N, CA, C and O atoms as a Tripos MOL2 file, in Angstrom:
@<TRIPOS>MOLECULE
protein
  320   319    80     0     0
PROTEIN
NO_CHARGES

@<TRIPOS>ATOM
      1 N           0.6570   -1.3460   -0.2440 N.3       1 MET1
      2 CA          0.3270   -0.3890   -0.0140 C.3       1 MET1
      3 C           0.8830    1.4140   -0.0700 C.2       1 MET1
      4 O           1.5180    1.9030    0.8650 O.2       1 MET1
      5 N           0.5700    2.0660   -1.0990 N.am      2 GLN2
      6 CA          1.2330    3.2720   -1.0130 C.3       2 GLN2
      7 C           1.1660    4.0430    0.0810 C.2       2 GLN2
      8 O           0.0900    3.6960    0.5670 O.2       2 GLN2
      9 N           1.6480    4.9180    0.8300 N.am      3 ARG3
     10 CA          1.3920    6.2420    1.6570 C.3       3 ARG3
     11 C           1.1730    7.4270    0.9600 C.2       3 ARG3
     12 O           1.8270    7.8560    0.0090 O.2       3 ARG3
     13 N           0.2070    7.9200    1.5020 N.am      4 LEU4
     14 CA         -0.2870    9.2190    0.9430 C.3       4 LEU4
     15 C           0.7360   10.3230    1.4470 C.2       4 LEU4
     16 O           0.8220   10.4070    2.6720 O.2       4 LEU4
     17 N           1.4080   11.0570    0.8060 N.am      5 TYR5
     18 CA          2.4990   11.8580    1.3260 C.3       5 TYR5
     19 C           1.6590   13.2650    1.6400 C.2       5 TYR5
     20 O           0.8660   13.6850    0.7970 O.2       5 TYR5
     21 N           1.8090   13.7630    2.5250 N.am      6 THR6
     22 CA          1.2830   14.9350    3.3110 C.3       6 THR6
     23 C           2.1530   15.8920    3.9100 C.2       6 THR6
     24 O           3.3680   15.7390    4.0350 O.2       6 THR6
     25 N           1.4690   16.9240    4.2910 N.am      7 LYS7
     26 CA          2.7010   17.7680    4.5780 C.3       7 LYS7
     27 C           2.9370   17.5630    6.2780 C.2       7 LYS7
     28 O           3.9370   17.8740    6.9250 O.2       7 LYS7
     29 N           1.6700   16.9340    6.7610 N.am      8 THR8
     30 CA          1.8580   16.8010    8.4230 C.3       8 THR8
     31 C           2.6070   15.2580    8.1880 C.2       8 THR8
     32 O           3.4910   15.0100    9.0080 O.2       8 THR8
     33 N           2.3690   14.3410    7.2830 N.am      9 ASN9
     34 CA          3.3450   13.0390    7.3230 C.3       9 ASN9
     35 C           5.0870   13.5560    7.0850 C.2       9 ASN9
     36 O           6.0860   13.1440    7.6740 O.2       9 ASN9
     37 N           4.9780   14.4970    6.1030 N.am     10 LYS10
     38 CA          6.6670   14.9060    6.1970 C.3      10 LYS10
     39 C           7.1230   15.3090    7.3680 C.2      10 LYS10
     40 O           8.0250   14.6880    7.9310 O.2      10 LYS10
     41 N           6.5640   16.4040    7.8950 N.am     11 MET11
     42 CA          6.5770   16.6520    9.2880 C.3      11 MET11
     43 C           7.2680   15.3170   10.3660 C.2      11 MET11
     44 O           8.3740   15.1950   10.8930 O.2      11 MET11
     45 N           6.0520   14.4660   10.3710 N.am     12 ALA12
     46 CA          6.6480   13.6100   11.3040 C.3      12 ALA12
     47 C           7.5430   12.7250   11.0430 C.2      12 ALA12
     48 O           8.0410   12.1340   12.0010 O.2      12 ALA12
     49 N           8.0490   12.3510    9.4680 N.am     13 ASP13
     50 CA          9.0130   11.6930    9.3610 C.3      13 ASP13
     51 C          10.8100   12.6260    9.5120 C.2      13 ASP13
     52 O          11.9260   12.1300    9.3560 O.2      13 ASP13
     53 N          10.4990   13.8120    9.7990 N.am     14 ILE14
     54 CA         11.7610   14.6450    9.9920 C.3      14 ILE14
     55 C          11.8290   15.0830   11.4710 C.2      14 ILE14
     56 O          12.8140   15.7210   11.8400 O.2      14 ILE14
     57 N          10.7060   14.7370   12.4600 N.am     15 SER15
     58 CA         10.8930   15.3970   13.5460 C.3      15 SER15
     59 C          11.6590   14.3000   14.4500 C.2      15 SER15
     60 O          11.9810   13.1490   14.1520 O.2      15 SER15
     61 N          11.8670   15.0880   15.7590 N.am     16 PRO16
     62 CA         12.9460   13.9130   16.3010 C.3      16 PRO16
     63 C          12.0870   12.7520   16.7110 C.2      16 PRO16
     64 O          10.8780   12.8680   16.9110 O.2      16 PRO16
     65 N          12.9110   11.3660   16.8580 N.am     17 LYS17
     66 CA         12.0790   10.4480   17.2960 C.3      17 LYS17
     67 C          11.7720   10.3270   19.0240 C.2      17 LYS17
     68 O          12.4980   11.1500   19.5820 O.2      17 LYS17
     69 N          10.9590    9.5910   19.9920 N.am     18 PRO18
     70 CA         11.0800    9.6520   21.2740 C.3      18 PRO18
     71 C          12.4300    8.7500   21.4630 C.2      18 PRO18
     72 O          12.7810    7.7120   20.9020 O.2      18 PRO18
     73 N          13.2400    9.7930   22.7780 N.am     19 ASN19
     74 CA         14.1840    9.1680   23.0550 C.3      19 ASN19
     75 C          15.7020    9.4210   22.4920 C.2      19 ASN19
     76 O          16.8800    9.2580   22.8100 O.2      19 ASN19
     77 N          14.9010    9.9120   21.4750 N.am     20 SER20
     78 CA         16.7020   10.2020   20.8700 C.3      20 SER20
     79 C          17.4160   11.1810   21.2940 C.2      20 SER20
     80 O          16.7400   11.9300   21.9990 O.2      20 SER20
     81 N          18.8420   11.6170   21.1370 N.am     21 ILE21
     82 CA         19.2850   12.6500   21.5960 C.3      21 ILE21
     83 C          18.8410   13.8550   21.5720 C.2      21 ILE21
     84 O          18.9980   14.5000   22.6090 O.2      21 ILE21
     85 N          18.1440   14.5420   20.3820 N.am     22 SER22
     86 CA         17.6450   15.5750   19.7070 C.3      22 SER22
     87 C          16.6290   15.7410   20.7410 C.2      22 SER22
     88 O          16.5320   16.8600   21.2430 O.2      22 SER22
     89 N          15.8050   14.7490   21.1650 N.am     23 THR23
     90 CA         14.4060   15.1470   21.9610 C.3      23 THR23
     91 C          14.7140   14.9670   23.5430 C.2      23 THR23
     92 O          13.9400   15.3040   24.4390 O.2      23 THR23
     93 N          15.7500   14.4860   23.6850 N.am     24 ILE24
     94 CA         16.4990   14.3840   25.3970 C.3      24 ILE24
     95 C          16.9200   15.7740   25.8080 C.2      24 ILE24
     96 O          16.6210   16.2620   26.8980 O.2      24 ILE24
     97 N          17.7100   16.4580   24.7720 N.am     25 VAL25
     98 CA         18.1490   18.0800   24.6390 C.3      25 VAL25
     99 C          17.1570   18.8850   24.8140 C.2      25 VAL25
    100 O          16.9020   19.6590   25.7380 O.2      25 VAL25
    101 N          16.5260   18.6010   23.6880 N.am     26 ARG26
    102 CA         15.2420   19.7420   23.7450 C.3      26 ARG26
    103 C          14.0880   19.8190   24.7840 C.2      26 ARG26
    104 O          13.2640   20.7260   24.9080 O.2      26 ARG26
    105 N          14.2250   18.4820   25.6220 N.am     27 SER27
    106 CA         13.3500   18.5000   26.6630 C.3      27 SER27
    107 C          14.0590   19.1350   27.8450 C.2      27 SER27
    108 O          13.3870   19.6430   28.7430 O.2      27 SER27
    109 N          15.3620   19.1320   27.8860 N.am     28 PHE28
    110 CA         16.2090   19.4740   28.8920 C.3      28 PHE28
    111 C          15.8630   21.1590   28.6890 C.2      28 PHE28
    112 O          15.2040   21.8580   29.4590 O.2      28 PHE28
    113 N          16.3650   21.4770   27.7070 N.am     29 LYS29
    114 CA         16.3420   22.9300   27.4820 C.3      29 LYS29
    115 C          15.2190   23.6240   27.6160 C.2      29 LYS29
    116 O          15.2150   24.8160   27.9260 O.2      29 LYS29
    117 N          14.1320   22.9050   27.3850 N.am     30 SER30
    118 CA         12.6250   23.2320   27.6510 C.3      30 SER30
    119 C          12.7830   23.4440   29.2960 C.2      30 SER30
    120 O          12.6510   24.6020   29.6930 O.2      30 SER30
    121 N          13.0220   22.5410   30.1520 N.am     31 ALA31
    122 CA         12.9260   22.2560   31.3670 C.3      31 ALA31
    123 C          13.6970   23.4620   32.0670 C.2      31 ALA31
    124 O          13.0530   24.0960   32.9030 O.2      31 ALA31
    125 N          14.3550   23.6530   31.9390 N.am     32 VAL32
    126 CA         15.8390   25.0200   32.2540 C.3      32 VAL32
    127 C          14.8700   26.2690   31.9680 C.2      32 VAL32
    128 O          14.4930   26.9540   32.9190 O.2      32 VAL32
    129 N          14.5350   26.5160   30.8760 N.am     33 THR33
    130 CA         14.1380   27.8950   30.5530 C.3      33 THR33
    131 C          12.7040   27.7220   31.0070 C.2      33 THR33
    132 O          12.2100   28.8370   31.1680 O.2      33 THR33
    133 N          11.8930   26.8020   31.2610 N.am     34 LYS34
    134 CA         10.6040   27.0610   32.3010 C.3      34 LYS34
    135 C          11.0340   27.3020   33.5340 C.2      34 LYS34
    136 O          10.6820   28.3990   33.9680 O.2      34 LYS34
    137 N          11.8330   26.4880   34.4150 N.am     35 ASN35
    138 CA         12.4100   26.9480   35.7060 C.3      35 ASN35
    139 C          12.9730   28.0890   36.0720 C.2      35 ASN35
    140 O          12.8420   28.6220   37.1740 O.2      35 ASN35
    141 N          13.6490   28.5110   35.1020 N.am     36 CYS36
    142 CA         14.1810   29.9380   35.0280 C.3      36 CYS36
    143 C          12.9910   31.0220   35.0700 C.2      36 CYS36
    144 O          12.8970   32.0030   35.8080 O.2      36 CYS36
    145 N          12.1620   30.5990   34.1320 N.am     37 ASN37
    146 CA         11.0440   31.6190   34.0150 C.3      37 ASN37
    147 C           9.9680   31.7280   35.1460 C.2      37 ASN37
    148 O           9.3850   32.7590   35.4830 O.2      37 ASN37
    149 N           9.8140   30.4760   35.6700 N.am     38 GLU38
    150 CA          8.7670   30.4680   36.9530 C.3      38 GLU38
    151 C           9.7940   31.2290   38.3780 C.2      38 GLU38
    152 O           9.2290   31.9150   39.2300 O.2      38 GLU38
    153 N          10.8810   31.0380   38.4110 N.am     39 ASN39
    154 CA         11.7180   31.5360   39.4850 C.3      39 ASN39
    155 C          12.5350   32.8010   39.4220 C.2      39 ASN39
    156 O          13.4580   33.1310   40.1660 O.2      39 ASN39
    157 N          11.8570   33.6530   38.0650 N.am     40 ASN40
    158 CA         12.2710   34.8870   37.5570 C.3      40 ASN40
    159 C          14.1320   34.8650   37.8610 C.2      40 ASN40
    160 O          14.8310   35.5930   38.5660 O.2      40 ASN40
    161 N          14.4400   33.8050   37.0640 N.am     41 LEU41
    162 CA         15.9560   34.1320   37.0460 C.3      41 LEU41
    163 C          16.3120   34.5950   35.3530 C.2      41 LEU41
    164 O          15.8540   34.0330   34.3580 O.2      41 LEU41
    165 N          17.1980   35.7040   35.3750 N.am     42 PRO42
    166 CA         17.5630   35.8600   34.3630 C.3      42 PRO42
    167 C          18.3920   34.9670   33.5200 C.2      42 PRO42
    168 O          19.4450   34.7410   34.1160 O.2      42 PRO42
    169 N          18.3400   34.3570   32.3510 N.am     43 PHE43
    170 CA         18.1980   33.4370   31.7740 C.3      43 PHE43
    171 C          17.9960   33.3110   30.2070 C.2      43 PHE43
    172 O          16.8280   33.1400   29.8560 O.2      43 PHE43
    173 N          18.8890   33.3660   29.2860 N.am     44 GLU44
    174 CA         18.5530   32.9580   28.1890 C.3      44 GLU44
    175 C          19.5880   32.0040   27.1060 C.2      44 GLU44
    176 O          20.7970   32.1110   26.9020 O.2      44 GLU44
    177 N          18.8600   31.3150   26.6870 N.am     45 TRP45
    178 CA         20.2080   30.4490   25.8480 C.3      45 TRP45
    179 C          21.0930   31.2550   25.0290 C.2      45 TRP45
    180 O          20.7710   32.4380   24.9110 O.2      45 TRP45
    181 N          22.2420   30.8190   24.3810 N.am     46 GLN46
    182 CA         22.9860   31.7750   23.5770 C.3      46 GLN46
    183 C          22.4800   32.1470   22.1480 C.2      46 GLN46
    184 O          22.7390   31.3230   21.2700 O.2      46 GLN46
    185 N          21.9360   33.0400   21.8630 N.am     47 ALA47
    186 CA         20.9880   33.3440   20.3480 C.3      47 ALA47
    187 C          22.1660   32.6460   19.4000 C.2      47 ALA47
    188 O          23.3440   32.5970   19.7540 O.2      47 ALA47
    189 N          21.6730   32.1230   18.1580 N.am     48 ARG48
    190 CA         22.3540   31.7450   16.9270 C.3      48 ARG48
    191 C          23.2230   30.4520   17.3960 C.2      48 ARG48
    192 O          24.2870   30.2450   16.8150 O.2      48 ARG48
    193 N          22.7830   29.5500   18.4660 N.am     49 PHE49
    194 CA         23.7810   28.6010   18.8810 C.3      49 PHE49
    195 C          23.2080   27.3670   18.3460 C.2      49 PHE49
    196 O          22.0140   27.0770   18.4140 O.2      49 PHE49
    197 N          24.2360   26.5710   17.7430 N.am     50 HIS50
    198 CA         23.5690   25.1030   16.8820 C.3      50 HIS50
    199 C          24.0800   23.9960   17.9640 C.2      50 HIS50
    200 O          25.2970   23.8620   18.0960 O.2      50 HIS50
    201 N          23.4040   23.3900   18.5580 N.am     51 ASP51
    202 CA         23.6090   22.1840   19.1160 C.3      51 ASP51
    203 C          24.3000   21.2720   18.2140 C.2      51 ASP51
    204 O          23.9290   21.4220   17.0500 O.2      51 ASP51
    205 N          25.2990   20.2610   18.4030 N.am     52 HIS52
    206 CA         25.7750   19.3770   17.6560 C.3      52 HIS52
    207 C          26.1500   17.9980   18.6590 C.2      52 HIS52
    208 O          26.5990   18.3370   19.7530 O.2      52 HIS52
    209 N          26.0580   16.8290   18.4930 N.am     53 ILE53
    210 CA         26.0720   16.0410   18.8740 C.3      53 ILE53
    211 C          27.4870   15.4580   18.4100 C.2      53 ILE53
    212 O          27.8270   15.3370   17.2330 O.2      53 ILE53
    213 N          28.2510   15.1180   19.5190 N.am     54 ILE54
    214 CA         29.6240   14.4520   18.6610 C.3      54 ILE54
    215 C          29.8120   13.3420   18.9460 C.2      54 ILE54
    216 O          29.8960   12.9770   20.1190 O.2      54 ILE54
    217 N          29.9470   12.3680   17.6950 N.am     55 ARG55
    218 CA         29.7450   11.1220   17.1970 C.3      55 ARG55
    219 C          30.9330   10.3500   17.2570 C.2      55 ARG55
    220 O          30.8310    9.1500   17.0040 O.2      55 ARG55
    221 N          31.8750   10.7520   17.5040 N.am     56 ASP56
    222 CA         33.0050    9.9480   17.2850 C.3      56 ASP56
    223 C          34.6900   10.8600   17.9100 C.2      56 ASP56
    224 O          34.8040   12.0850   17.9170 O.2      56 ASP56
    225 N          35.6090   10.0450   18.2910 N.am     57 ASN57
    226 CA         36.4620   10.6910   18.8610 C.3      57 ASN57
    227 C          37.2730   11.3650   18.0700 C.2      57 ASN57
    228 O          38.0880   12.1260   18.5920 O.2      57 ASN57
    229 N          37.2150   11.2210   16.6130 N.am     58 ASP58
    230 CA         38.2300   12.3010   16.1720 C.3      58 ASP58
    231 C          37.3930   13.6820   16.2790 C.2      58 ASP58
    232 O          37.9490   14.7480   16.5420 O.2      58 ASP58
    233 N          35.9860   13.5600   16.0460 N.am     59 GLU59
    234 CA         35.3780   15.0010   15.9180 C.3      59 GLU59
    235 C          35.2290   15.4900   17.5800 C.2      59 GLU59
    236 O          34.6750   16.5560   17.8500 O.2      59 GLU59
    237 N          35.7320   14.6760   18.5480 N.am     60 LEU60
    238 CA         35.9230   15.2690   19.9780 C.3      60 LEU60
    239 C          36.9530   16.2270   19.5900 C.2      60 LEU60
    240 O          36.8570   17.4530   19.5420 O.2      60 LEU60
    241 N          38.0800   15.3900   19.2880 N.am     61 GLU61
    242 CA         39.6590   15.6940   19.4620 C.3      61 GLU61
    243 C          39.5070   17.2640   18.3580 C.2      61 GLU61
    244 O          40.1330   18.2600   18.7200 O.2      61 GLU61
    245 N          38.6690   17.3250   17.0910 N.am     62 ARG62
    246 CA         38.8280   18.5120   16.6000 C.3      62 ARG62
    247 C          37.9940   19.7230   17.0940 C.2      62 ARG62
    248 O          38.2050   20.8910   16.7660 O.2      62 ARG62
    249 N          37.1350   19.3400   17.8260 N.am     63 ILE63
    250 CA         36.3180   20.4450   18.6320 C.3      63 ILE63
    251 C          36.8900   20.8260   20.0140 C.2      63 ILE63
    252 O          36.5000   21.8570   20.5610 O.2      63 ILE63
    253 N          37.7170   20.0970   20.5370 N.am     64 GLN64
    254 CA         38.7110   20.3130   21.6130 C.3      64 GLN64
    255 C          39.6680   21.3360   21.6680 C.2      64 GLN64
    256 O          40.0000   22.3090   22.3450 O.2      64 GLN64
    257 N          40.1130   20.4030   20.1990 N.am     65 HIS65
    258 CA         41.3270   21.9010   19.8040 C.3      65 HIS65
    259 C          40.7420   23.2620   19.4220 C.2      65 HIS65
    260 O          41.2030   24.3740   19.6810 O.2      65 HIS65
    261 N          39.6460   22.9450   18.7620 N.am     66 TYR66
    262 CA         38.6830   24.5960   18.4710 C.3      66 TYR66
    263 C          38.8010   25.3180   19.6880 C.2      66 TYR66
    264 O          39.2940   26.4450   19.7230 O.2      66 TYR66
    265 N          38.3630   24.7120   20.7020 N.am     67 ILE67
    266 CA         37.9190   25.4550   21.9130 C.3      67 ILE67
    267 C          39.3450   25.7810   22.5140 C.2      67 ILE67
    268 O          39.5490   26.9120   22.9540 O.2      67 ILE67
    269 N          39.9910   25.1550   22.5330 N.am     68 ILE68
    270 CA         41.3460   25.5830   23.4190 C.3      68 ILE68
    271 C          42.2870   26.7600   22.4950 C.2      68 ILE68
    272 O          43.0470   27.5650   23.0330 O.2      68 ILE68
    273 N          42.1100   26.6870   21.3540 N.am     69 ASN69
    274 CA         42.6420   27.4320   20.1250 C.3      69 ASN69
    275 C          41.6750   28.7160   20.0090 C.2      69 ASN69
    276 O          42.2580   29.7510   20.3330 O.2      69 ASN69
    277 N          40.6190   28.8520   19.7050 N.am     70 ASN70
    278 CA         39.9780   29.7690   19.1000 C.3      70 ASN70
    279 C          40.0580   30.9580   19.8110 C.2      70 ASN70
    280 O          39.7900   31.9160   19.0860 O.2      70 ASN70
    281 N          40.4180   31.3640   21.3480 N.am     71 PRO71
    282 CA         40.6010   32.3710   22.0550 C.3      71 PRO71
    283 C          41.6810   33.3310   21.3510 C.2      71 PRO71
    284 O          41.5430   34.5480   21.2330 O.2      71 PRO71
    285 N          42.7870   32.5740   20.8990 N.am     72 GLY72
    286 CA         43.7370   33.3090   20.2770 C.3      72 GLY72
    287 C          43.3920   33.6560   18.4360 C.2      72 GLY72
    288 O          44.2460   34.1030   17.6700 O.2      72 GLY72
    289 N          42.1440   33.3620   18.0940 N.am     73 ASN73
    290 CA         42.3630   34.3680   16.8610 C.3      73 ASN73
    291 C          41.2420   35.1840   17.0840 C.2      73 ASN73
    292 O          40.7340   35.7390   16.1100 O.2      73 ASN73
    293 N          40.6680   35.3860   18.4570 N.am     74 TRP74
    294 CA         39.7820   36.4590   18.5230 C.3      74 TRP74
    295 C          40.0970   38.2770   18.1310 C.2      74 TRP74
    296 O          39.3720   39.1740   17.7010 O.2      74 TRP74
    297 N          41.4420   38.2100   18.5110 N.am     75 GLU75
    298 CA         41.8620   39.6540   17.9770 C.3      75 GLU75
    299 C          42.2470   40.0900   16.5880 C.2      75 GLU75
    300 O          42.7220   41.1600   16.2070 O.2      75 GLU75
    301 N          41.8880   38.8660   15.8430 N.am     76 LYS76
    302 CA         41.8360   38.9790   14.4550 C.3      76 LYS76
    303 C          40.4200   39.1160   13.6180 C.2      76 LYS76
    304 O          40.2060   39.4680   12.4580 O.2      76 LYS76
    305 N          39.5590   38.7020   14.6610 N.am     77 ASP77
    306 CA         38.0700   39.1400   14.3280 C.3      77 ASP77
    307 C          37.6440   40.4670   14.5370 C.2      77 ASP77
    308 O          37.7550   40.9910   15.6460 O.2      77 ASP77
    309 N          36.9640   41.3040   13.1550 N.am     78 ASN78
    310 CA         36.6920   42.6000   13.2270 C.3      78 ASN78
    311 C          35.6230   42.7940   13.9810 C.2      78 ASN78
    312 O          35.1240   43.9190   13.9590 O.2      78 ASN78
    313 N          34.9170   41.5720   14.9630 N.am     79 LEU79
    314 CA         33.8690   41.9860   15.8880 C.3      79 LEU79
    315 C          34.5300   42.1490   17.4620 C.2      79 LEU79
    316 O          33.8630   42.3530   18.4760 O.2      79 LEU79
    317 N          35.8910   42.0170   17.3990 N.am     80 PHE80
    318 CA         35.9910   41.6670   18.6870 C.3      80 PHE80
    319 C          36.3370   43.1150   19.4320 C.2      80 PHE80
    320 O          36.4970   43.1590   20.6520 O.2      80 PHE80
@<TRIPOS>BOND
     1     1     2 1
     2     2     3 1
     3     3     4 2
     4     3     5 am
     5     5     6 1
     6     6     7 1
     7     7     8 2
     8     7     9 am
     9     9    10 1
    10    10    11 1
    11    11    12 2
    12    11    13 am
    13    13    14 1
    14    14    15 1
    15    15    16 2
    16    15    17 am
    17    17    18 1
    18    18    19 1
    19    19    20 2
    20    19    21 am
    21    21    22 1
    22    22    23 1
    23    23    24 2
    24    23    25 am
    25    25    26 1
    26    26    27 1
    27    27    28 2
    28    27    29 am
    29    29    30 1
    30    30    31 1
    31    31    32 2
    32    31    33 am
    33    33    34 1
    34    34    35 1
    35    35    36 2
    36    35    37 am
    37    37    38 1
    38    38    39 1
    39    39    40 2
    40    39    41 am
    41    41    42 1
    42    42    43 1
    43    43    44 2
    44    43    45 am
    45    45    46 1
    46    46    47 1
    47    47    48 2
    48    47    49 am
    49    49    50 1
    50    50    51 1
    51    51    52 2
    52    51    53 am
    53    53    54 1
    54    54    55 1
    55    55    56 2
    56    55    57 am
    57    57    58 1
    58    58    59 1
    59    59    60 2
    60    59    61 am
    61    61    62 1
    62    62    63 1
    63    63    64 2
    64    63    65 am
    65    65    66 1
    66    66    67 1
    67    67    68 2
    68    67    69 am
    69    69    70 1
    70    70    71 1
    71    71    72 2
    72    71    73 am
    73    73    74 1
    74    74    75 1
    75    75    76 2
    76    75    77 am
    77    77    78 1
    78    78    79 1
    79    79    80 2
    80    79    81 am
    81    81    82 1
    82    82    83 1
    83    83    84 2
    84    83    85 am
    85    85    86 1
    86    86    87 1
    87    87    88 2
    88    87    89 am
    89    89    90 1
    90    90    91 1
    91    91    92 2
    92    91    93 am
    93    93    94 1
    94    94    95 1
    95    95    96 2
    96    95    97 am
    97    97    98 1
    98    98    99 1
    99    99   100 2
   100    99   101 am
   101   101   102 1
   102   102   103 1
   103   103   104 2
   104   103   105 am
   105   105   106 1
   106   106   107 1
   107   107   108 2
   108   107   109 am
   109   109   110 1
   110   110   111 1
   111   111   112 2
   112   111   113 am
   113   113   114 1
   114   114   115 1
   115   115   116 2
   116   115   117 am
   117   117   118 1
   118   118   119 1
   119   119   120 2
   120   119   121 am
   121   121   122 1
   122   122   123 1
   123   123   124 2
   124   123   125 am
   125   125   126 1
   126   126   127 1
   127   127   128 2
   128   127   129 am
   129   129   130 1
   130   130   131 1
   131   131   132 2
   132   131   133 am
   133   133   134 1
   134   134   135 1
   135   135   136 2
   136   135   137 am
   137   137   138 1
   138   138   139 1
   139   139   140 2
   140   139   141 am
   141   141   142 1
   142   142   143 1
   143   143   144 2
   144   143   145 am
   145   145   146 1
   146   146   147 1
   147   147   148 2
   148   147   149 am
   149   149   150 1
   150   150   151 1
   151   151   152 2
   152   151   153 am
   153   153   154 1
   154   154   155 1
   155   155   156 2
   156   155   157 am
   157   157   158 1
   158   158   159 1
   159   159   160 2
   160   159   161 am
   161   161   162 1
   162   162   163 1
   163   163   164 2
   164   163   165 am
   165   165   166 1
   166   166   167 1
   167   167   168 2
   168   167   169 am
   169   169   170 1
   170   170   171 1
   171   171   172 2
   172   171   173 am
   173   173   174 1
   174   174   175 1
   175   175   176 2
   176   175   177 am
   177   177   178 1
   178   178   179 1
   179   179   180 2
   180   179   181 am
   181   181   182 1
   182   182   183 1
   183   183   184 2
   184   183   185 am
   185   185   186 1
   186   186   187 1
   187   187   188 2
   188   187   189 am
   189   189   190 1
   190   190   191 1
   191   191   192 2
   192   191   193 am
   193   193   194 1
   194   194   195 1
   195   195   196 2
   196   195   197 am
   197   197   198 1
   198   198   199 1
   199   199   200 2
   200   199   201 am
   201   201   202 1
   202   202   203 1
   203   203   204 2
   204   203   205 am
   205   205   206 1
   206   206   207 1
   207   207   208 2
   208   207   209 am
   209   209   210 1
   210   210   211 1
   211   211   212 2
   212   211   213 am
   213   213   214 1
   214   214   215 1
   215   215   216 2
   216   215   217 am
   217   217   218 1
   218   218   219 1
   219   219   220 2
   220   219   221 am
   221   221   222 1
   222   222   223 1
   223   223   224 2
   224   223   225 am
   225   225   226 1
   226   226   227 1
   227   227   228 2
   228   227   229 am
   229   229   230 1
   230   230   231 1
   231   231   232 2
   232   231   233 am
   233   233   234 1
   234   234   235 1
   235   235   236 2
   236   235   237 am
   237   237   238 1
   238   238   239 1
   239   239   240 2
   240   239   241 am
   241   241   242 1
   242   242   243 1
   243   243   244 2
   244   243   245 am
   245   245   246 1
   246   246   247 1
   247   247   248 2
   248   247   249 am
   249   249   250 1
   250   250   251 1
   251   251   252 2
   252   251   253 am
   253   253   254 1
   254   254   255 1
   255   255   256 2
   256   255   257 am
   257   257   258 1
   258   258   259 1
   259   259   260 2
   260   259   261 am
   261   261   262 1
   262   262   263 1
   263   263   264 2
   264   263   265 am
   265   265   266 1
   266   266   267 1
   267   267   268 2
   268   267   269 am
   269   269   270 1
   270   270   271 1
   271   271   272 2
   272   271   273 am
   273   273   274 1
   274   274   275 1
   275   275   276 2
   276   275   277 am
   277   277   278 1
   278   278   279 1
   279   279   280 2
   280   279   281 am
   281   281   282 1
   282   282   283 1
   283   283   284 2
   284   283   285 am
   285   285   286 1
   286   286   287 1
   287   287   288 2
   288   287   289 am
   289   289   290 1
   290   290   291 1
   291   291   292 2
   292   291   293 am
   293   293   294 1
   294   294   295 1
   295   295   296 2
   296   295   297 am
   297   297   298 1
   298   298   299 1
   299   299   300 2
   300   299   301 am
   301   301   302 1
   302   302   303 1
   303   303   304 2
   304   303   305 am
   305   305   306 1
   306   306   307 1
   307   307   308 2
   308   307   309 am
   309   309   310 1
   310   310   311 1
   311   311   312 2
   312   311   313 am
   313   313   314 1
   314   314   315 1
   315   315   316 2
   316   315   317 am
   317   317   318 1
   318   318   319 1
   319   319   320 2
@<TRIPOS>SUBSTRUCTURE
     1 MET1         2 RESIDUE 1 A MET
     2 GLN2         6 RESIDUE 1 A GLN
     3 ARG3        10 RESIDUE 1 A ARG
     4 LEU4        14 RESIDUE 1 A LEU
     5 TYR5        18 RESIDUE 1 A TYR
     6 THR6        22 RESIDUE 1 A THR
     7 LYS7        26 RESIDUE 1 A LYS
     8 THR8        30 RESIDUE 1 A THR
     9 ASN9        34 RESIDUE 1 A ASN
    10 LYS10       38 RESIDUE 1 A LYS
    11 MET11       42 RESIDUE 1 A MET
    12 ALA12       46 RESIDUE 1 A ALA
    13 ASP13       50 RESIDUE 1 A ASP
    14 ILE14       54 RESIDUE 1 A ILE
    15 SER15       58 RESIDUE 1 A SER
    16 PRO16       62 RESIDUE 1 A PRO
    17 LYS17       66 RESIDUE 1 A LYS
    18 PRO18       70 RESIDUE 1 A PRO
    19 ASN19       74 RESIDUE 1 A ASN
    20 SER20       78 RESIDUE 1 A SER
    21 ILE21       82 RESIDUE 1 A ILE
    22 SER22       86 RESIDUE 1 A SER
    23 THR23       90 RESIDUE 1 A THR
    24 ILE24       94 RESIDUE 1 A ILE
    25 VAL25       98 RESIDUE 1 A VAL
    26 ARG26      102 RESIDUE 1 A ARG
    27 SER27      106 RESIDUE 1 A SER
    28 PHE28      110 RESIDUE 1 A PHE
    29 LYS29      114 RESIDUE 1 A LYS
    30 SER30      118 RESIDUE 1 A SER
    31 ALA31      122 RESIDUE 1 A ALA
    32 VAL32      126 RESIDUE 1 A VAL
    33 THR33      130 RESIDUE 1 A THR
    34 LYS34      134 RESIDUE 1 A LYS
    35 ASN35      138 RESIDUE 1 A ASN
    36 CYS36      142 RESIDUE 1 A CYS
    37 ASN37      146 RESIDUE 1 A ASN
    38 GLU38      150 RESIDUE 1 A GLU
    39 ASN39      154 RESIDUE 1 A ASN
    40 ASN40      158 RESIDUE 1 A ASN
    41 LEU41      162 RESIDUE 1 A LEU
    42 PRO42      166 RESIDUE 1 A PRO
    43 PHE43      170 RESIDUE 1 A PHE
    44 GLU44      174 RESIDUE 1 A GLU
    45 TRP45      178 RESIDUE 1 A TRP
    46 GLN46      182 RESIDUE 1 A GLN
    47 ALA47      186 RESIDUE 1 A ALA
    48 ARG48      190 RESIDUE 1 A ARG
    49 PHE49      194 RESIDUE 1 A PHE
    50 HIS50      198 RESIDUE 1 A HIS
    51 ASP51      202 RESIDUE 1 A ASP
    52 HIS52      206 RESIDUE 1 A HIS
    53 ILE53      210 RESIDUE 1 A ILE
    54 ILE54      214 RESIDUE 1 A ILE
    55 ARG55      218 RESIDUE 1 A ARG
    56 ASP56      222 RESIDUE 1 A ASP
    57 ASN57      226 RESIDUE 1 A ASN
    58 ASP58      230 RESIDUE 1 A ASP
    59 GLU59      234 RESIDUE 1 A GLU
    60 LEU60      238 RESIDUE 1 A LEU
    61 GLU61      242 RESIDUE 1 A GLU
    62 ARG62      246 RESIDUE 1 A ARG
    63 ILE63      250 RESIDUE 1 A ILE
    64 GLN64      254 RESIDUE 1 A GLN
    65 HIS65      258 RESIDUE 1 A HIS
    66 TYR66      262 RESIDUE 1 A TYR
    67 ILE67      266 RESIDUE 1 A ILE
    68 ILE68      270 RESIDUE 1 A ILE
    69 ASN69      274 RESIDUE 1 A ASN
    70 ASN70      278 RESIDUE 1 A ASN
    71 PRO71      282 RESIDUE 1 A PRO
    72 GLY72      286 RESIDUE 1 A GLY
    73 ASN73      290 RESIDUE 1 A ASN
    74 TRP74      294 RESIDUE 1 A TRP
    75 GLU75      298 RESIDUE 1 A GLU
    76 LYS76      302 RESIDUE 1 A LYS
    77 ASP77      306 RESIDUE 1 A ASP
    78 ASN78      310 RESIDUE 1 A ASN
    79 LEU79      314 RESIDUE 1 A LEU
    80 PHE80      318 RESIDUE 1 A PHE
């Protein structure tokens, strides 16, 4: 049987699946935001921030290298 492809089906296909890392992170961020709002705590997630799941050791090492060395590049940045 061929599935009728609708906009709703398409969104369901690309939505994070239950118990996936994406869903867990989204739930965590939602809970933190809600708690801060309920307690009048000044808090915002960093704007234009992109969550990224580190999938292997090579990627972890590349990101660690970036974090350690990036401050040395700040003076070259015209927005610094």
